[in-house]
C-alpha positions, 0 to 999 in steps of 0.5 A: 714519317717513312724514314723514321719508321724504317728498319734501316736509315743511311745518313750523310752530309755535304757542304752547301752555300746559301746566299754565300754562307756556308751550310750543309745538306743532309740526306737520310736514305732508306734501302729497298724498292720503296726507298726514300731519299729525304734532303734537309738543309741546315746551317749546322753540321752538328748532331742536333740535326740528326736528333731533330730529324730522326726524333724519338720515333726511329728505332732502326739501324743508322748507317753512317761514316765515323763523323761524331755528329751521328753519335747522338743516336743511341740505337744500333749503328753500322759504321761504314767499312769503306772509310775504315778500309781506306784508312787501313790502306793509307796506314799500310802505304805509310809504313810499308816496311813495318811488318806489325802494321801490315799484319794488323791491317791484314787481320782487321781486313780479314774480319770484314771479309769473314763478315761479308762472306757469311752474309753472301753465303745466303739466308741464315737463322738469327741464332747463326747471325748472333753467333757470328756477330759475337765471334767477329766482335770478340776478334776485333776487340782483341785486335784493338787492344793490341795497340790501343795503349801503345806508341804504335802506328796502329794506335789511332785505328786501334782506338777507333775499333774499340770505340765502335766495336758494336757498330762494325758488324751490325750488317751481320746481325741485320738482314738487308743492312749494308756494311758501307754507307754508299747509299747515302753517299750516292744519294748526295752526288746529284746535289754535289753536281748542282752545287758545283754548277750553281754555287748553292742557293740564294735564300732560305726559301730557295734552299727549302724548294731545292730540298723538297724537289730533290726529295721528291725526284730522288725518291721517285727514281729510287722507286723506279718511277718516272719523275716526269710522268708522276708529276704529270699525273699529280698535276692532272689529278689536282687540276 
């Protein structure tokens, strides 16, 4: 309920094995001092998991990578710039002598830098945020159209930029929204470590228990609370 009522939710998923069968752990994380980390296991990596978890109640901004499973959410969306910048870097390395590639990649990176600089400059009015957002989207549109229909090394990323035009600079519009999806990715790392050690879980009940405990302890840590003392308090209160 807290996740669905949040202004901002970051989501990510990773592989998980239950009794030897492949499945996925999904995390839905909210930022801030009262942040929540909620983990869900599902056999599917499909968009129905996102749809079922967020439901109709969520009206905030969803932060994620470019995986198509998150496209089911029709509200405001912030795609992860870290993923996009990584792909830009690989593109530049693959075509080091192509000046058009280098120029295009540098132009897109410059738009990101402009957005970050605007946010880091300090508080601004909503009108100023909207004005900067429109300018950045307009420039991104121009860059995307440059090669989206041409046989050019930048074509794939150009088409991605155009496809996600309104999902690249939401961090300029919404105060407190990150331009990346690091919150969700970092939240998954402890379970990735557990998976490497244990190989996963052995039953649906085991998966449910693991997700509930991960949700409880990660949320306590996100709020700066000591899991041991908090659990001790719960036991004493209910005994």
